[in-house]
C-alpha positions in Angstrom: -31.7 35.4 44.4 -29.7 38.5 44.0 -29.3 40.1 40.6 -25.5 39.6 40.5 -25.8 35.8 41.1 -28.4 35.5 38.2 -26.1 37.4 36.0 -23.1 35.0 36.9 -25.4 32.1 36.2 -26.5 33.5 32.8 -22.9 34.1 31.9 -21.9 30.5 33.0 -24.9 29.1 31.1 -24.0 31.2 28.1 -20.3 30.0 28.3 -21.4 26.4 28.6 -23.6 26.7 25.6 -20.8 28.4 23.6 -18.4 25.6 24.7 -21.0 22.9 23.6 -21.4 24.5 20.3 -17.5 24.6 19.9 -17.4 20.9 20.8 -20.1 20.0 18.2 -18.3 22.0 15.6 -15.1 20.3 16.5 -16.7 16.9 16.5 -18.1 17.5 13.1 -14.8 18.6 11.7 -13.1 15.5 13.4 -15.8 13.2 11.8 -15.1 14.7 8.4 -11.4 14.3 8.8 -12.0 10.6 9.9 -13.9 10.0 6.7 -11.1 11.6 4.6 -8.5 9.5 6.4 -10.6 6.4 5.9 -10.9 7.0 2.2 -7.0 7.5 2.1 -6.6 4.3 4.0 -8.7 2.4 1.6 -6.9 3.9 -1.4 -3.5 3.1 0.2 -4.5 -0.4 1.1 -5.7 -0.9 -2.6 -2.3 0.4 -3.8 -0.3 -1.8 -1.3 -2.3 -4.8 -2.6 -1.5 -3.9 -6.2 2.2 -3.5 -5.4 2.2 -6.8 -3.6 0.8 -8.5 -6.7 3.3 -6.8 -8.9 6.1 -7.9 -6.6 4.9 -11.5 -6.7 4.7 -11.3 -10.5 8.2 -9.9 -10.6 9.5 -12.9 -8.4 7.8 -15.3 -10.7 9.5 -13.7 -13.7 12.8 -13.7 -12.0 12.4 -17.4 -11.3 11.5 -18.1 -14.8 14.5 -16.0 -16.1 16.9 -18.0 -13.9 15.4 -21.3 -15.2 15.7 -20.2 -18.8 19.3 -19.0 -18.2 20.1 -22.4 -16.6 18.3 -24.3 -19.4 20.1 -22.1 -22.0 23.5 -23.0 -20.4 22.6 -26.7 -20.4 21.6 -26.5 -24.1 24.7 -24.7 -25.1 26.9 -27.4 -23.3 25.0 -30.2 -25.2 25.3 -28.3 -28.5 29.1 -28.0 -28.0 29.4 -31.7 -27.1 27.5 -32.6 -30.3 29.6 -30.3 -32.3 32.7 -31.9 -30.9 31.4 -35.4 -31.8 30.6 -34.2 -35.4 34.1 -32.7 -35.6 35.6 -36.1 -34.7 33.5 -38.0 -37.3 35.1 -38.9 -40.6 32.7 -38.4 -43.5 34.8 -39.9 -46.3 
C-alpha cells in the first residue's frame, strides 16, 4: 500500500475516533440533561397535583359558602316572619 494511502487511512481513522469521542461526550451531556428534565418534570407534576388539590378544596369551600349564604337567607326570612307574628300579638 502506498504511503499516501496509509496516511489518508490514518487521518480517516483519527477523524472517526474524534467524531466517536464527540458523540460519546454529546451523549453523556444529553443524558445529564435528561436527568435534570426528569427531575423538573417530577417537581412540576408534584406541584400540579398540589394545585389540583387546592383547587378542589377551594371548590368545596365555595359550595359550603353558597349553602351557608342560602341557609342564612332562609333563617333571616323565618326570623322576619316570627317578628311579624310577635308584633301582631297583643300582650295585654
